[in-house]
Residue, then its C-alpha position, 0 to 999 in steps of 0.5 A: x445507494x451506498x454499498x456499505x452503511x454507517x452501522x457496519x463493523x469494519x476490520x482493518x487488518x494492518x491498522x497500525x501501518x501506514x496504509x491501515x492507519x490512513x484508512x482508519x482516519x478516512x473512515x472516521x472522517x466519513x462517519x464510520x465507526x460511530x458507536x451511537x449509530x451501531x458502527x465499529x472499527x476494529x483495528x487490532x495491532x499485531x500483538x493483539x491479533x496474530x493474522x498468521x494464526x488461523x485458529x486464533x483469527x477464526x475465534x476472533x471473527x466468531x466473537x466480534x463478527x465484522x461485516x467488512x474486512x479490509x486487508x492492508x496487513x502485509x510484510x513490506x520492504x524495499x529492494x534490499x529487503x526483498x532481495x535478502x529475504x525472498x522466502x519471508x516475503x512470499x511465505x508471510x504474505x501468503x499466510x496472512x492473506x490466505x487466513x483472512x480470505x478463507x475466514x471471510x468465506x467461512x464467516x460469510x463476510x459481506x464485503x472484502x477489500x484486498x490491497x495489493x501493489x503495482x509490483x504485480x505487473x511485469x518488469x518491462x510492461x507497456x506503459x502506462x500499465x493497464x490492469x489487463x497487462x497482469x501476467x503478460x511477461x516476467x516480473x521484476x526480479x528483486x521483488x518477484x516473491x512479494x509480487x507473487x504473493x499479492x497476485x495470489x491474493x488478488x486471484x483468491x478474491x477473484x476465485x471467491x467471487x466466481x465460485x461462491x458469489x462473494x463480494x471481494x474486490x482488490x486495489x493495486x496502488x502505485x508507490x505509496x508514501x505519507x505519515x507513519x511510513x517506514x524510514x529504516x534505511x535497511x528496508x524502506x522504500x525510496x521516498x522515505x529513505x531519501x527523506x532520512x538520508x538527506x535529513x541526517x546529512x543536513x544534521x551532521x553537516x555532510x557535504x554529500x549523500x550517496x543514493x542507489x542506482x543511476x537515478x534514471x528510473x521513473x516512478x509514480x507516487x501516491x499520498x497514502x491518504x489519497x489511497x485511503x479515500x479510494x478505498x472508501x470510494x470502492x467500498x461505497x460504490x462497487x458491489x462485485x456481485x452486481x457490477x461483474x467487472x471484467x477485472x476483479x481489481x483496479x489500479x490506484x495511482x496519481x499524475x505525479x511521475x518523476x525520476x528518482x534523480x529528480x525526486x532526490x533533488x526535490x526532497x533535498x531542497x525541501x529538507x534544506x540539504x545543499x551538498x552533492x548527490x552521488x549515485x552508486x551505479x553498482x546498486x540495482x535500479x529496479x524496473x525502468x518505469x512503472x506508471x499505472x493506467x488509472x483511467x478505469x477508476x477515474x472514469x468511475x469518479x475518483x482521482x488523487x488530490x494531493x500533489x507531490x510537493x505537499x505530500x512530501x512536506x507532510x511526510x517530512x513533518x511526520x518524520x520529524x515528529x517521529x524523530x522527536x519522539x524517538x520512534x525511528x528505527x536505525 
């Protein structure tokens, strides 16, 4: 029997972002949010509902009474943004997720799904990274403040289950990419940043593109629609009150691991840039390797479907669509 029903009232916190919008698409595809069957999907924008304001948020919960809450709202960014704004990353994320989790407790929400990040794991963790490796050694310095906020959210859900017999669960996805990604060169992640760099170089007839670091680090990439599919799988199949899983969270990843150098080459070919790629080794590499062990989730019956080539092609198409509509930020 499914743990959630078609008539659920589902709040997606962060629905306007890449992850939240993908979850919204996936829920609708599965039949959720059908008003004729009593269902509803709430996807308020940041302007419509301020998750950092406890009183406003509590009033909203009392008015609309969601039964399922998916916490995908977060302040995110790449290495440079994390390095330059550490306080913003820990403070804003703690405030958003703490408000949501506490209000879910007060309002006795049926089920919470909290989305974290693979950056919660130690910088030099044994590979592939198992859920049990959390807090075994120091975090990666450039994003430790964001990571600490996400660890706090995960542990809040764990404590909520233990003390109040709640059904709160967390997923820790690997590096995500896909439609509605952030292509801003100042604060984006590596894959969308490379798409923009190579596309702009091609349009401007440049003969070289400069990329950060050595290109040696290995990264795993997960297409965002696959994460959305995993979210629904967990909502439908896991009840933490009944399962009592040893860990209150699961890794979500894919089999698509690649060096940053090879990723840059792959993206340049898809875009059609034929110039030289220069590596600026004065810039940080970050974690040498970050590959999640996803065996627990796979043993439950879920596995990523979108291969890296197809995912990059779809993401590049989205980039071009946003470019044509003048939606890209400088």
